[in-house]
N, C-alpha and C positions, 0 to 999 in steps of 0.2 A: 521338275517340269515334265509334263507328259505330253508328247505329240503322237498323233495317230501313226502308227508305224506302217499301215498299209496305204496310207496317204501317197508316200512317194511312188509306190508301185502303181497306184491308180494314174499317176501322171503319164505313164507310157513314154518313157524316154525316147527322142526328144519331144518334150511338150512345148508347143508353140502358142504364144499369145501375140496377135498383131493389131495395129489399128492406129488412127491419128493420134498425134501428140494431144490435140484438143478437137472436141466435138464442136464443129463451127456452125453447122446448119442441119436441118432435117434431111436435106438432099444429099449433102456431103456425107453424112454418117451412113445413110441408107446405101449410097453408091460404094463406099468403101467396104462396107460390111458384105454386100453382094460379092464384091471382087475377091475379098479374102476368103469368104465361104467357099467359092468355087475352087479355091486351092486346097480345100480340105481342112482348113483351120476353123475351129469352131468356138473359140474365145477371142472376144474383140476387146481391146483396150482403148479407152477413150478418156481424155481429161475432161472433167466437167468444172472443176474449180482449178484454176492455174496459179500457183504461188510464184509471183514474179519478183526478180530481185528489186527492180524499180517500178514506181506507180506510173500511171498512164500508158500501160501496155495491155494488150488483150489479157483479161484475167479469168476467161472463160465464161460459158453461158448460164452456169448454175442450173437451178432445178428445171429448166425448161429442156435442156439436154437430156435429163432423166426421163422426161416424158418421150422423147425421141426414141430412146433405147427401148422403153416399155412397148411402144408402137411397132418397131422393127422387129422385135422378138416374136410378135404375133404373125409375122410374115416369113421370117427366116429362123431356122432352129439353132440359134446360137446362144451363147453367154456373153454377158458384158461385165467388164471389169473397170473399176474407176478409182482414183485417188480420194481419200478422205483425209481432212486434216483437223476437224473439230468433231464433238458428238453430234452437233446439228447436222453436219454433212452425212454422218452415218445413218442418222435418224431418216433423212430423205432418201438417201441410197436404198435403204431397206423398204421404205414406203413404196418405191417404184420397182421394187424387185431385182436390183442389182445383184449379180451372182457371185461376184469376188470383189473385195476390196483391197487396196494396198495403201500402206502408210509410206509417204514420200520422205526423201532425204532431209528435207528441211523440218520435217515433223519429228523424225526419229531422233534428232539432237536434243529434244525438249522433253525430259521425263514427266513433267507436270502435264503437258498435252496428251502424251502417250497414255498416262495414267487415266486420263479423262475418258479417252477413246476406249481404253480397256474396260473402265467401269460401264460404259455404255453398250460394251459387247457382252456383258455377262447375260448367259442364257440364250445367246444368239448363235445359231449354227450356221456360219458362212465362213468360207476359206479367206484368210487374211494373209497378204504378201507383205513382206517388211523389206523396205529398200535400206541400203547401208546409209549411215549418217554422211553428210557432206564431207567432214573430215576424217581422216583415218584413225578412228577410234573404235577398236573391237568391242571394248566394254559397253560403250553407248548402243551398238547394234545388239549385242546379247542382251542388255537390259530392256531394250524395247521388245525383243522376242519374249523374253521372261515375263514381261508384264501383260502381254497379250495372252500367253499361255495361262498366266495366273487368273486370267477371267474365265477360263475354261474352254478357250478356243484350242481344238485339236488339230484342225487342218490349217497349218501354218507353213509358209515357204519364205525363204530369203531371196532377195533380188539384189545382185551385184551390179551396181550402176556406176562404179568408179568414184574417185574421191578428188576433191579439189586440191590444187597444189600451186604454189607460186613460182615453180621453176618452168622454164620454157619447155613445151612438149607438144608432140604432133597429136595429142589426145585432148578431147575437151575436158575429160575427167580422168586422171591417172588410174589405170587398172588396179594396181598394188595387188596382184592376184594371191600373194601370201596372206594377206588378211582374210579373204574368202576361204582359203584353205584351212586356216586356222579356226576359222568359224565352224567348218565341217569338222574338225578334230574334236571340238566341243560338243557338237550336235550332229552325229553321223547319219541320223535317221531323217534329218531336216532337208527337204527339197531345196536345191540351189538353182536359181534361175539367172542367167545373164541378161543384161540389157546392153547390147552392143551399140544401140543408137546413142545412149547418153554418154558412154565410155568415148565413143569416136568422135561425136560432134560433127561428123562429115560422112555422108552416105557411102563415099569411095571406100571407107575402112570398115564399113559395118560387117560385111561377109567374113573378112580376115579375122576379125575379133570374135564373131559368132563361131567360127570354126576352132579358134583356140579353146574357147569355153567348152565346147563338145569335146574336144581332144583331151580336156582336163576333167571329164566325166561329169560336167554340169548336166542337171536333169532337163533343163529347157531353155528357151529364149523368149524375150519379150522385145518386140521389134516395132518400131514406129513406121507407119505406112500412111501415105495421103494420095489422093487422086491426082493431085498436081503439086508436088512437094514445093516447088519454088513460090507457090501463092499461099502456103500454110500461114496462118496468124501467129503460130508459135514453132520455134524450132525448125524452120525451114530446111536448113542445111544438112540435118541428120536424118530427115524422113526420106524413105524410098517410095517409088511408084509401085503399084500392084505388079506390074511387068518385072521390075527389079526383084521384087521379093520372090516371084515364081523362078527366076533364074537362080537367085541364091539357094533356094530350096533343093534345086537340082544339083547345084555345085557342092553342098555340104556333105561331108563324109561322116558317116555314123560309125564309130568304132566300139567295139564290145569292151567290157571291163576285163575279160579274161580270155585266155587261149589255152584249150586243153591238150593242144598237140604236144606230144611227148618231147619232140626235138626243140620246140620253142621253149617249153618249160625247162629244159635242161640247160640250154644256152642262157636263158635268163638267169637261172640260178648261178651259173658260172661266173657271169658278169657281176652279180650282186655280190658274191663271195669276194671278188677282187676289190669292189668298193668298199666292203666291210674291213678289209685288210689295210686298205689305204686310209680309211677314216680312223682306225686304230692308231695309226702312225701320226696322223695329224693331231688327235688328241693328246698323244704323248709329247709331240712337239710343242703344242700350246701349253702343256703343263710346264715344260722345261722353259719356256719363254716366260711364264708368269714367275717362275722361281727367280730368274734374272731380273724381272720387275721389282720383285721384292727386295733384292739386293740393291738395286739402284735407289729405290725408294728409301732404305735405310742409310745409304750413302749420303743422299741429299739432305736428310734430316740431320745427321751428324755434322754436316758442313753448311747448315743453314741456307740451302739452296731451294728454291721453289719447286713445287710438283710439276707445274706445266712449263715445258721448254717448247715454246710455239715454233721457233725456227727448226728444232729438231723434229717436231710433228710434221711440219711442212715437207722436210726432207725425205721423211719416211714415206709419206703419202705419195710424193712425186716419184720417188724411186720404185716402190712397189707397183704403181700403175704402169710404170714403163717396164718393169719386169713382166708384168702379165701381159702388156701389149706384144711383146716379142714371142710371147707363147699363146697368142690368140685367144686371150681371156678379156673379156668385157671390162673396160675400164670402171664403170659404175659398180659392177659386181666386186671388183677388187677394192674399190673405195668403201663400199658398204662393210665389207669384212674387216678393213682395218679401222674403221670408225668404231665398230663393235668391239675390236681388241683394244683400242685406245681408251675407249670408256671403262672397260674392266681395269686396265693398267692404272688410270687415274684413281679409280675406286680402291685398289689395293693400296697404292701409295698414300691415298688419304687415310685409310686404316692405320698404316704404319706412323703416320704423323700424329695421329690422335691418341696412340698409345704411349 
């Protein structure tokens, strides 16, 4: 898969795209474009077709909004970006000179639709941004990127907008940062953009999430901005007003990827060496633990005892979380570690039972 290696450099970190969740009227789009342009942002996002979970809600203005974009571009030197979910959407977006398109979370999950859009993109030179799928599935995200790249599109970026979850959370969509980090491991030259608005679902959290993304070396941000957020026809809670966007841009700290100071480099290397030593011990202890697991598995098999011992598993999880708490370790962190260990323990014992 070939991605333009200069594309990421062109974005000039941090690259920012901002605008309303939905283009609602010519006046609204023109007003917010002027406000955002005054802040030095030259790429305006605006939804034209809105995929809503349930019917009878505002689903976008359609082709009329594309006409507004074309008209505004004659007055203000900006680029417009919008979401497309079908080849027909793409055809109309290109007809009216949209500069950037993105593929939304609900589309990324469907390889058939993605392939249709990819086929329609063949021979088209336009940047394509790809949002993560609704559910935490890295393969779907990668697959969508690969299909678009397979159409010959070179300017591709990924947008991390968070993932749906059934657990109670302060986020509208769980960030699950590790999935975006793993995507970067697969595609290091791929620009990674954070959508803090969709992750947060609440404007009060947008700045905090944006800062965390920049601290993790994301290339840019996609932020929803509305002239009067509470009156927005879609996602009012997560949109910020232009004044709030201006304040956010002042507050954000931009950090470099490296520091060539000799003292800093020396201290960092010292700390990393200590971590390497501890990790070596951890791996050795894990190997010892798994050897004991194999002994337990063999003993259970010989005595016709089931692999899964639910009460023992509950006791392990409870005690380890308590141990972690006394050492100021996050309870969910400990739980995730031991769930992984338990999965491997079950696998090893299953192998013994099958032999």
